[in-house]
Biotite code that builds the C-alpha atoms (Angstrom):
import biotite.structure as struc

atoms = struc.array([
    struc.Atom([-5.930, -16.067, 18.505], chain_id="A", res_id=1, res_name="MET", atom_name="CA", element="C"),
    struc.Atom([-7.577, -12.651, 18.202], chain_id="A", res_id=2, res_name="ALA", atom_name="CA", element="C"),
    struc.Atom([-10.757, -12.212, 16.177], chain_id="A", res_id=3, res_name="SER", atom_name="CA", element="C"),
    struc.Atom([-11.801, -9.183, 14.186], chain_id="A", res_id=4, res_name="LEU", atom_name="CA", element="C"),
    struc.Atom([-15.045, -7.686, 15.522], chain_id="A", res_id=5, res_name="ILE", atom_name="CA", element="C"),
    struc.Atom([-15.561, -4.923, 12.958], chain_id="A", res_id=6, res_name="ARG", atom_name="CA", element="C"),
    struc.Atom([-13.813, -2.780, 10.382], chain_id="A", res_id=7, res_name="ARG", atom_name="CA", element="C"),
    struc.Atom([-14.648, 0.797, 9.429], chain_id="A", res_id=8, res_name="GLN", atom_name="CA", element="C"),
    struc.Atom([-13.159, 2.969, 6.699], chain_id="A", res_id=9, res_name="GLU", atom_name="CA", element="C"),
    struc.Atom([-13.270, 6.732, 6.676], chain_id="A", res_id=10, res_name="CYS", atom_name="CA", element="C"),
    struc.Atom([-11.459, 9.623, 5.021], chain_id="A", res_id=11, res_name="PRO", atom_name="CA", element="C"),
    struc.Atom([-9.458, 11.954, 7.266], chain_id="A", res_id=12, res_name="VAL", atom_name="CA", element="C"),
    struc.Atom([-8.898, 15.631, 6.490], chain_id="A", res_id=13, res_name="ASN", atom_name="CA", element="C"),
    struc.Atom([-5.249, 16.393, 7.242], chain_id="A", res_id=14, res_name="VAL", atom_name="CA", element="C"),
    struc.Atom([-4.002, 19.948, 7.462], chain_id="A", res_id=15, res_name="ASP", atom_name="CA", element="C"),
    struc.Atom([-0.751, 21.462, 8.736], chain_id="A", res_id=16, res_name="HIS", atom_name="CA", element="C"),
    struc.Atom([0.634, 17.868, 8.751], chain_id="A", res_id=17, res_name="ASN", atom_name="CA", element="C"),
    struc.Atom([-1.628, 16.840, 11.617], chain_id="A", res_id=18, res_name="GLY", atom_name="CA", element="C"),
    struc.Atom([-4.794, 15.062, 12.628], chain_id="A", res_id=19, res_name="TRP", atom_name="CA", element="C"),
    struc.Atom([-6.139, 13.223, 15.660], chain_id="A", res_id=20, res_name="ALA", atom_name="CA", element="C"),
    struc.Atom([-8.551, 10.598, 16.893], chain_id="A", res_id=21, res_name="LEU", atom_name="CA", element="C"),
    struc.Atom([-10.287, 12.117, 19.911], chain_id="A", res_id=22, res_name="GLN", atom_name="CA", element="C"),
    struc.Atom([-12.958, 10.877, 22.327], chain_id="A", res_id=23, res_name="ASP", atom_name="CA", element="C"),
    struc.Atom([-16.358, 11.714, 20.834], chain_id="A", res_id=24, res_name="PHE", atom_name="CA", element="C"),
    struc.Atom([-17.294, 13.290, 24.190], chain_id="A", res_id=25, res_name="ASP", atom_name="CA", element="C"),
    struc.Atom([-15.057, 16.385, 24.158], chain_id="A", res_id=26, res_name="ASP", atom_name="CA", element="C"),
    struc.Atom([-15.947, 17.141, 27.788], chain_id="A", res_id=27, res_name="THR", atom_name="CA", element="C"),
    struc.Atom([-13.859, 14.113, 28.802], chain_id="A", res_id=28, res_name="GLN", atom_name="CA", element="C"),
    struc.Atom([-10.713, 15.316, 27.008], chain_id="A", res_id=29, res_name="VAL", atom_name="CA", element="C"),
    struc.Atom([-8.565, 17.545, 29.271], chain_id="A", res_id=30, res_name="PRO", atom_name="CA", element="C"),
    struc.Atom([-6.692, 19.203, 26.379], chain_id="A", res_id=31, res_name="VAL", atom_name="CA", element="C"),
    struc.Atom([-8.498, 19.359, 23.052], chain_id="A", res_id=32, res_name="LEU", atom_name="CA", element="C"),
    struc.Atom([-6.694, 18.823, 19.752], chain_id="A", res_id=33, res_name="PHE", atom_name="CA", element="C"),
    struc.Atom([-4.642, 20.594, 18.390], chain_id="A", res_id=34, res_name="PRO", atom_name="CA", element="C"),
    struc.Atom([-3.306, 21.946, 21.717], chain_id="A", res_id=35, res_name="GLU", atom_name="CA", element="C"),
    struc.Atom([-0.096, 20.121, 22.635], chain_id="A", res_id=36, res_name="GLY", atom_name="CA", element="C"),
    struc.Atom([0.355, 18.651, 19.151], chain_id="A", res_id=37, res_name="PHE", atom_name="CA", element="C"),
    struc.Atom([3.948, 17.453, 18.663], chain_id="A", res_id=38, res_name="GLU", atom_name="CA", element="C"),
    struc.Atom([4.975, 17.858, 15.047], chain_id="A", res_id=39, res_name="GLY", atom_name="CA", element="C"),
    struc.Atom([7.434, 15.261, 13.776], chain_id="A", res_id=40, res_name="GLY", atom_name="CA", element="C"),
    struc.Atom([6.241, 12.395, 16.007], chain_id="A", res_id=41, res_name="THR", atom_name="CA", element="C"),
    struc.Atom([4.195, 9.832, 14.052], chain_id="A", res_id=42, res_name="PHE", atom_name="CA", element="C"),
    struc.Atom([1.853, 8.877, 16.942], chain_id="A", res_id=43, res_name="LEU", atom_name="CA", element="C"),
    struc.Atom([1.495, 10.582, 20.313], chain_id="A", res_id=44, res_name="THR", atom_name="CA", element="C"),
    struc.Atom([-0.999, 9.542, 22.965], chain_id="A", res_id=45, res_name="GLY", atom_name="CA", element="C"),
    struc.Atom([-2.696, 12.127, 25.177], chain_id="A", res_id=46, res_name="HIS", atom_name="CA", element="C"),
    struc.Atom([-5.586, 11.660, 27.637], chain_id="A", res_id=47, res_name="PRO", atom_name="CA", element="C"),
    struc.Atom([-8.628, 11.025, 25.457], chain_id="A", res_id=48, res_name="GLY", atom_name="CA", element="C"),
    struc.Atom([-6.873, 11.448, 22.126], chain_id="A", res_id=49, res_name="ARG", atom_name="CA", element="C"),
    struc.Atom([-4.261, 10.141, 19.703], chain_id="A", res_id=50, res_name="LEU", atom_name="CA", element="C"),
    struc.Atom([-2.287, 12.670, 17.612], chain_id="A", res_id=51, res_name="ASP", atom_name="CA", element="C"),
    struc.Atom([-0.793, 11.812, 14.218], chain_id="A", res_id=52, res_name="PHE", atom_name="CA", element="C"),
    struc.Atom([1.954, 13.603, 12.332], chain_id="A", res_id=53, res_name="TYR", atom_name="CA", element="C"),
    struc.Atom([1.380, 13.235, 8.601], chain_id="A", res_id=54, res_name="SER", atom_name="CA", element="C"),
    struc.Atom([4.013, 13.455, 5.879], chain_id="A", res_id=55, res_name="ALA", atom_name="CA", element="C"),
    struc.Atom([1.696, 15.677, 3.809], chain_id="A", res_id=56, res_name="GLY", atom_name="CA", element="C"),
    struc.Atom([0.657, 19.236, 4.598], chain_id="A", res_id=57, res_name="HIS", atom_name="CA", element="C"),
    struc.Atom([-2.932, 19.323, 3.316], chain_id="A", res_id=58, res_name="THR", atom_name="CA", element="C"),
    struc.Atom([-4.687, 16.236, 1.963], chain_id="A", res_id=59, res_name="HIS", atom_name="CA", element="C"),
    struc.Atom([-7.279, 13.567, 2.602], chain_id="A", res_id=60, res_name="THR", atom_name="CA", element="C"),
    struc.Atom([-5.804, 10.396, 4.087], chain_id="A", res_id=61, res_name="ALA", atom_name="CA", element="C"),
    struc.Atom([-7.425, 6.980, 4.087], chain_id="A", res_id=62, res_name="SER", atom_name="CA", element="C"),
    struc.Atom([-8.086, 5.463, 7.537], chain_id="A", res_id=63, res_name="LEU", atom_name="CA", element="C"),
    struc.Atom([-9.154, 1.890, 8.231], chain_id="A", res_id=64, res_name="THR", atom_name="CA", element="C"),
    struc.Atom([-10.112, 1.193, 11.847], chain_id="A", res_id=65, res_name="VAL", atom_name="CA", element="C"),
    struc.Atom([-10.235, -2.403, 13.047], chain_id="A", res_id=66, res_name="GLU", atom_name="CA", element="C"),
    struc.Atom([-11.709, -3.466, 16.398], chain_id="A", res_id=67, res_name="ILE", atom_name="CA", element="C"),
    struc.Atom([-10.341, -6.760, 17.751], chain_id="A", res_id=68, res_name="TRP", atom_name="CA", element="C"),
    struc.Atom([-11.114, -8.863, 20.829], chain_id="A", res_id=69, res_name="ASP", atom_name="CA", element="C"),
    struc.Atom([-7.375, -9.306, 21.544], chain_id="A", res_id=70, res_name="GLY", atom_name="CA", element="C"),
    struc.Atom([-4.033, -8.205, 20.165], chain_id="A", res_id=71, res_name="GLU", atom_name="CA", element="C"),
    struc.Atom([-3.950, -8.938, 16.420], chain_id="A", res_id=72, res_name="PRO", atom_name="CA", element="C"),
    struc.Atom([-0.957, -9.590, 14.189], chain_id="A", res_id=73, res_name="ALA", atom_name="CA", element="C"),
    struc.Atom([0.581, -6.632, 12.396], chain_id="A", res_id=74, res_name="VAL", atom_name="CA", element="C"),
    struc.Atom([-1.267, -6.165, 9.079], chain_id="A", res_id=75, res_name="PRO", atom_name="CA", element="C"),
    struc.Atom([0.479, -7.777, 6.139], chain_id="A", res_id=76, res_name="ALA", atom_name="CA", element="C"),
    struc.Atom([2.432, -5.427, 3.922], chain_id="A", res_id=77, res_name="GLY", atom_name="CA", element="C"),
    struc.Atom([5.311, -2.995, 4.034], chain_id="A", res_id=78, res_name="GLU", atom_name="CA", element="C"),
    struc.Atom([4.776, -0.013, 6.304], chain_id="A", res_id=79, res_name="TRP", atom_name="CA", element="C"),
    struc.Atom([6.547, 3.342, 6.448], chain_id="A", res_id=80, res_name="ASP", atom_name="CA", element="C"),
    struc.Atom([5.604, 3.754, 10.121], chain_id="A", res_id=81, res_name="GLU", atom_name="CA", element="C"),
    struc.Atom([4.330, 1.555, 12.945], chain_id="A", res_id=82, res_name="GLU", atom_name="CA", element="C"),
    struc.Atom([3.546, 2.629, 16.511], chain_id="A", res_id=83, res_name="ALA", atom_name="CA", element="C"),
    struc.Atom([1.656, 1.480, 19.614], chain_id="A", res_id=84, res_name="LEU", atom_name="CA", element="C"),
    struc.Atom([-0.303, 3.584, 22.120], chain_id="A", res_id=85, res_name="ALA", atom_name="CA", element="C"),
    struc.Atom([-2.993, 3.368, 24.805], chain_id="A", res_id=86, res_name="ILE", atom_name="CA", element="C"),
    struc.Atom([-6.161, 5.486, 24.877], chain_id="A", res_id=87, res_name="ILE", atom_name="CA", element="C"),
    struc.Atom([-8.840, 5.851, 27.525], chain_id="A", res_id=88, res_name="VAL", atom_name="CA", element="C"),
    struc.Atom([-12.157, 6.444, 25.786], chain_id="A", res_id=89, res_name="CYS", atom_name="CA", element="C"),
    struc.Atom([-15.049, 7.455, 28.040], chain_id="A", res_id=90, res_name="SER", atom_name="CA", element="C"),
    struc.Atom([-17.745, 7.457, 25.351], chain_id="A", res_id=91, res_name="SER", atom_name="CA", element="C"),
    struc.Atom([-16.795, 4.276, 23.495], chain_id="A", res_id=92, res_name="GLY", atom_name="CA", element="C"),
    struc.Atom([-16.523, 6.350, 20.305], chain_id="A", res_id=93, res_name="LYS", atom_name="CA", element="C"),
    struc.Atom([-13.802, 8.391, 18.638], chain_id="A", res_id=94, res_name="LEU", atom_name="CA", element="C"),
    struc.Atom([-13.922, 11.153, 16.058], chain_id="A", res_id=95, res_name="ARG", atom_name="CA", element="C"),
    struc.Atom([-11.187, 12.137, 13.611], chain_id="A", res_id=96, res_name="ALA", atom_name="CA", element="C"),
    struc.Atom([-10.202, 15.821, 13.715], chain_id="A", res_id=97, res_name="ARG", atom_name="CA", element="C"),
    struc.Atom([-8.054, 17.996, 11.484], chain_id="A", res_id=98, res_name="GLY", atom_name="CA", element="C"),
    struc.Atom([-5.836, 20.787, 12.791], chain_id="A", res_id=99, res_name="MET", atom_name="CA", element="C"),
    struc.Atom([-7.914, 23.596, 11.261], chain_id="A", res_id=100, res_name="ALA", atom_name="CA", element="C"),
    struc.Atom([-10.732, 21.592, 9.659], chain_id="A", res_id=101, res_name="ALA", atom_name="CA", element="C"),
    struc.Atom([-12.014, 20.444, 13.053], chain_id="A", res_id=102, res_name="GLY", atom_name="CA", element="C"),
    struc.Atom([-14.074, 17.319, 13.681], chain_id="A", res_id=103, res_name="PRO", atom_name="CA", element="C"),
    struc.Atom([-15.193, 15.003, 10.931], chain_id="A", res_id=104, res_name="MET", atom_name="CA", element="C"),
    struc.Atom([-18.861, 13.977, 11.119], chain_id="A", res_id=105, res_name="PRO", atom_name="CA", element="C"),
    struc.Atom([-18.435, 10.199, 11.263], chain_id="A", res_id=106, res_name="GLU", atom_name="CA", element="C"),
    struc.Atom([-18.150, 8.417, 14.636], chain_id="A", res_id=107, res_name="ALA", atom_name="CA", element="C"),
    struc.Atom([-15.704, 5.548, 15.048], chain_id="A", res_id=108, res_name="ILE", atom_name="CA", element="C"),
    struc.Atom([-17.312, 2.941, 17.296], chain_id="A", res_id=109, res_name="GLU", atom_name="CA", element="C"),
    struc.Atom([-14.983, 1.159, 19.720], chain_id="A", res_id=110, res_name="LEU", atom_name="CA", element="C"),
    struc.Atom([-17.555, -0.258, 22.166], chain_id="A", res_id=111, res_name="SER", atom_name="CA", element="C"),
    struc.Atom([-20.880, 0.407, 23.892], chain_id="A", res_id=112, res_name="ASP", atom_name="CA", element="C"),
    struc.Atom([-19.267, 2.286, 26.759], chain_id="A", res_id=113, res_name="GLY", atom_name="CA", element="C"),
    struc.Atom([-16.053, 3.468, 28.382], chain_id="A", res_id=114, res_name="PRO", atom_name="CA", element="C"),
    struc.Atom([-12.860, 1.490, 28.057], chain_id="A", res_id=115, res_name="GLY", atom_name="CA", element="C"),
    struc.Atom([-9.105, 1.453, 27.844], chain_id="A", res_id=116, res_name="VAL", atom_name="CA", element="C"),
    struc.Atom([-7.783, 0.449, 24.459], chain_id="A", res_id=117, res_name="TRP", atom_name="CA", element="C"),
    struc.Atom([-4.433, -0.518, 23.043], chain_id="A", res_id=118, res_name="ALA", atom_name="CA", element="C"),
    struc.Atom([-3.887, 0.557, 19.453], chain_id="A", res_id=119, res_name="VAL", atom_name="CA", element="C"),
    struc.Atom([-1.351, -0.281, 16.773], chain_id="A", res_id=120, res_name="ARG", atom_name="CA", element="C"),
    struc.Atom([-1.193, 2.113, 13.850], chain_id="A", res_id=121, res_name="VAL", atom_name="CA", element="C"),
    struc.Atom([0.626, 1.426, 10.599], chain_id="A", res_id=122, res_name="VAL", atom_name="CA", element="C"),
    struc.Atom([0.966, 3.816, 7.685], chain_id="A", res_id=123, res_name="CYS", atom_name="CA", element="C"),
    struc.Atom([2.131, 3.737, 4.093], chain_id="A", res_id=124, res_name="THR", atom_name="CA", element="C"),
    struc.Atom([2.363, 6.287, 1.286], chain_id="A", res_id=125, res_name="GLY", atom_name="CA", element="C"),
    struc.Atom([4.302, 8.879, 3.261], chain_id="A", res_id=126, res_name="ARG", atom_name="CA", element="C"),
    struc.Atom([6.885, 9.640, 0.555], chain_id="A", res_id=127, res_name="ASP", atom_name="CA", element="C"),
    struc.Atom([4.167, 9.911, -2.097], chain_id="A", res_id=128, res_name="ALA", atom_name="CA", element="C"),
    struc.Atom([1.971, 12.236, -0.040], chain_id="A", res_id=129, res_name="VAL", atom_name="CA", element="C"),
    struc.Atom([4.927, 14.449, 0.838], chain_id="A", res_id=130, res_name="PHE", atom_name="CA", element="C"),
    struc.Atom([5.794, 14.885, -2.845], chain_id="A", res_id=131, res_name="ALA", atom_name="CA", element="C"),
    struc.Atom([2.215, 15.231, -4.080], chain_id="A", res_id=132, res_name="GLN", atom_name="CA", element="C"),
    struc.Atom([1.133, 17.817, -1.497], chain_id="A", res_id=133, res_name="THR", atom_name="CA", element="C"),
    struc.Atom([3.906, 20.087, -2.748], chain_id="A", res_id=134, res_name="GLN", atom_name="CA", element="C"),
    struc.Atom([1.798, 20.417, -5.920], chain_id="A", res_id=135, res_name="GLN", atom_name="CA", element="C"),
    struc.Atom([-1.715, 20.568, -4.426], chain_id="A", res_id=136, res_name="GLY", atom_name="CA", element="C"),
    struc.Atom([-4.344, 18.759, -2.365], chain_id="A", res_id=137, res_name="VAL", atom_name="CA", element="C"),
    struc.Atom([-4.397, 14.980, -2.881], chain_id="A", res_id=138, res_name="VAL", atom_name="CA", element="C"),
    struc.Atom([-6.698, 12.164, -1.767], chain_id="A", res_id=139, res_name="HIS", atom_name="CA", element="C"),
    struc.Atom([-5.817, 8.717, -0.442], chain_id="A", res_id=140, res_name="GLY", atom_name="CA", element="C"),
    struc.Atom([-2.056, 8.755, -1.032], chain_id="A", res_id=141, res_name="ALA", atom_name="CA", element="C"),
    struc.Atom([-1.315, 8.268, 2.688], chain_id="A", res_id=142, res_name="GLU", atom_name="CA", element="C"),
    struc.Atom([-3.054, 5.208, 4.182], chain_id="A", res_id=143, res_name="ARG", atom_name="CA", element="C"),
    struc.Atom([-3.436, 4.325, 7.859], chain_id="A", res_id=144, res_name="TYR", atom_name="CA", element="C"),
    struc.Atom([-4.664, 1.170, 9.566], chain_id="A", res_id=145, res_name="ILE", atom_name="CA", element="C"),
    struc.Atom([-5.503, 1.509, 13.271], chain_id="A", res_id=146, res_name="ALA", atom_name="CA", element="C"),
    struc.Atom([-6.035, -1.790, 15.124], chain_id="A", res_id=147, res_name="GLN", atom_name="CA", element="C"),
    struc.Atom([-7.766, -1.394, 18.519], chain_id="A", res_id=148, res_name="PHE", atom_name="CA", element="C"),
    struc.Atom([-8.157, -4.076, 21.190], chain_id="A", res_id=149, res_name="TRP", atom_name="CA", element="C"),
    struc.Atom([-9.105, -3.964, 24.891], chain_id="A", res_id=150, res_name="PRO", atom_name="CA", element="C"),
    struc.Atom([-6.092, -3.171, 27.063], chain_id="A", res_id=151, res_name="ASN", atom_name="CA", element="C"),
    struc.Atom([-5.727, -5.901, 29.693], chain_id="A", res_id=152, res_name="ALA", atom_name="CA", element="C"),
])
């Protein structure tokens, strides 16, 4: 049974319906976000980054990152979206990035060094954030949980 190693929560600035988790060491990412962003696809993996299509245009989403020692169970609850991907991370850290807002200051620690990670991402609040962002900028309506574990 998989064990949780650590959990980290951070806000994510979403703009133009997009955001990404990208290797903290940008020099190891062949194509930097937002180049190649595919609107309409919930989760898309690229070398060194994971792109997310949000249901809201401009808002602050809530992101919980969990690091596990093996594949965990899907988080309890009802989810609007669920997807799996693989990411190669040369630095052992990721950084969230908005389309226009750029990188967020907080590092997301995966490990002490390079690795290949599987990730499951679930999301809720997509209908609410779509409706609310029609009226203005909102905070925390769309919630993501990203579960990372070493890819065997």
